[in-house]
N, C-alpha and C positions, 0 to 999 in steps of 0.2 A: 383315807380321807386325800391324799394327794388328787385322788382321781374326781371324789372330790370337788375341790377346791376349780382342780382346772376348766370343771364344766357349767360350773357355775360363773367362771369367767370368760367362758367361750361364749353365755349364752345374755351375758351383762352387754360381752365384743357384738352379738349380734342383735340384741335391745336396742344399743347406741348407736348400731349404722342402718336401722330401723327408721330410729326415731333421726337422726339426720336425715335421710331420708323422707319422710316427710314431713318433716320443716323447711328441704329444700322447696319440694309438692307445692306446698300450699303457699310456701312465696313467691314458687312461679305459677302458681296457679291467681296469688292474689296482680299478680302484676299483668297476666292474661286478661280480669276483669275487671280492671280499673282502665286496662286502655282499651277495653270493650266500648265503658260506659263513657266516658269518655269521647268517641267514636262515635255514637248514637248520641250524645247529647251536641255533637258538631253536627251530627244530621237534621238532629232535632230542631235545634235554630237553624237554619238553611231552609227547611221543611216551612217550618216556622213564620221567616220571614216572608218568603215566598209566597206564602197563601196568605196575608197580613197584603204584603203588596199586591194581588190577584184581588182579594176584597173590597180595597181600596178606589180600585181601579174599576171596578162593579159597579160598586156604589156610585161612585165618579159619571158612569157612563150608564146607568139608570137614573141618576136627575138631573144629567145633560135632559137626557130621552122624554123627562117628565118636563121641560120648563117650555113652556108654549110660543112658539116663530112669534117675535111682535111685530105686525104689518105695522101698524101708527107708525109703528116707531122708527120701524126702515123706509117707509117711504115721505115719511118727514125727513127722515137725513137725507136720502136721495132731491128729494126738492132741496133740499139745501143749497147739495154739491151745485144740483142744477144751476139757481139762481146764482152762486158763487163761482162760479166755470161762465156766465153770460157779461160777468163782470171781472172776468181774468183774475180774481181774486184767486190765484193757486192756492196756498198754501190754509186756504180756510172749504178750500173744498176737497185737498189733500185731507180733512181730518175730518171733514161728513161722511166721506167715500169709507175711508178706514172704518169708523162707525161701522156703517150700514155691514162693512164684511163680516166685522163681530159678532152681529145677528142675523145675514144671508142664511135663507133655507138652497138658493143658488148666486153661489158669487157669478156669475159669469159676468152681470148687467153689469155691476160694479165692478168686477176687476175693467172692463173694458174703460168706462168711465177713468179710472183711476191712472190709468198706461196713459190715456189723452193727456190727462192730466200733466201726468211726466212730460209726455213728448210736447207740451206747448209752452210749458214751461221753460224749458231746458232740459230737462233731468233725461239725454238722448239713452243713456247707458242702463237707467232702470226701467227706460219706455221699454224700450228693445229687450231686455228680463222677460218681462212683466206679458209683454204679446207671444214671446217666445213660448212660455209657463199654456199662455189660455191657447194657444195654437194645438198644442198635447191633448185639449182637452175637447176643441173643436175644427178637425183640426179641414170641416170644410165651410168655414167662417171668412168669403169674401173682407169682409171691413178688416180682420186681420191682417191680414196681407194686404190692403191697404195702409194700409199705417206704417206695417215693416216694411211698403214703398220709397212713404214719404220721410220715415226715419233713415234707410238705407242713401235715399237721394242729400237730407242731408249731411253724411259721410263721406258722399261724395264716394261712394261703393255704388256705379252706374249700372255695374252688373247684376248686382244682387237686387236693383231695387227694379231693369227690369222685369227678374225674375218675381219676383214679390207681385209688383202689376199685372201679368200676365198670368196665376195662377187668380188672380183678384180680376180679372177680366172673364176668365172663366168661366168661373164660378158666379157672376154676374154682369150676365149682358145688355145689361137696361140701361146701366150705372154711365153718363153723356160721360161724370170727370174721371172715374178710372181711363177710359183711353183716351182722354186730354192728357192725362200723367204720362200713359204708356209712350201717349206719341211723341210727349215734350222730350223724354230722355231718347227717344230714336232721333228726333232729329238732333239734339243734343249730338251722338255720337255720329251723326252726320249717316245715319243710315234711313236717305231720306222716303224711301218705296214703303216699308214701311212704317216712318212716320205717315204720311197721307192714306195709308189703309188704316191708322186707329183713331186720324185727326176725321174719315171719310164717314167710319162706324158713328163716333160723337157725332157729324153734323144729321146724321139720320134722324137718331138720337132725339137733339134739338135743331130743326130745320130750318128755322126764322134766328140763329144762331147766329152774328154774322161771324163773332170775331170768330169762331170753327171753324167760319170758307174759308178766312183770310188764311189763320192755319193754314188747311187742305190745299189751296192753292197756292202758295206760298212753297210748302211739299214737293209737289208736283213741276212746281221751275227751276227750285236747290235740285232734282232727280231728271229735269231736261224732258219732263213729258211736259209739252207745254202747252198742245190742245187741251186736253185737262187742266190746265191751271188759267189757259183762257176759260175757259166755259165758265170755271169755279167760280172764276173775278166777275165777270158778267151774271151770273145766281146772283153775287152779294146787288149790284147793279139794280136787278130785277126789286130785290126788297129793299135797294135804299140809290133809289136813281140816279141823287146826288153826292154820292160817296163819294169824293176828289181822291182816295187812297188807292181807292178800287178802279176809279179813271183811270191812273198814268198807271197804275199797274199792269192796266190788262195791255195801254196803248205800247207799255214798254215787251212788251211779250209777242204781241203783233208788227211790231220793230224786231225783234230777235226770233220772229221765222221766218217774216220776208228777207234778211241777211241768208238766213240756213238758205230759204228755196233759192236766192242765188248766186249762194255762193256753188250748191248744187248743179248749178246750171251754167255759170261757166268755165264748170271740169266738166261740163255733159255729163255727168251722172248723175241716174233714174234719183229725184229728191226721194229720201228713206221714209216712212213712216214717222211721224214725229214724237210719236205717242207708242216709246220701248214696249 
């Protein structure tokens, strides 16, 4: 009998141990299961959120693609902008151009006008920023360089202005205004020979433009190139025989040339070529 009790007791202990282990195992499995479910739920939510966002974006882009370019509305806004720009009604012009940009297939024409409106209305910083952004899209557009040159000139950043105008002239050699602006900058910085070259190129494009000839002659005179200065003043007189300014300037140059010749004769030094 005692042995039987011992056997039964040992059996119950073993069963208790096994039952306890089973309970612990099930508890651990439940915890693992809950963690796995929680992880899966989180992953599902994130995936679903991403898919919803993706679907929304795809639908939006698809709808945008279906929208037709409203050419009539675009042209209407651009015409309104041009009219208000001509009247210097800058705020109205900005409004029309921004509307045009919102429906434009090609933003460059409207953006160029908007940048010009900013510049003309005195919002130089916005104009510069917009021109720089447009330059990234069209690096060979002389109009952008020309207007950046104007902006830098207003900011008195003359070296930057010269670089901008020089690039504009390089890209468009048929625009006298670009040569004129570049020449004025060189003249301002007392680089008279370079200024004269720019004015000469402008005068070649507009040979009957007397103002160009005067600027060319004045630059030659400041550069002490009296021969070419006199020649250019005489060209003015060919076009306008009664131009008193040209007559007076030509006479002053002749006197200066005679003074130089007289000086070198008195010093018994050969007269140098008056054209550097």
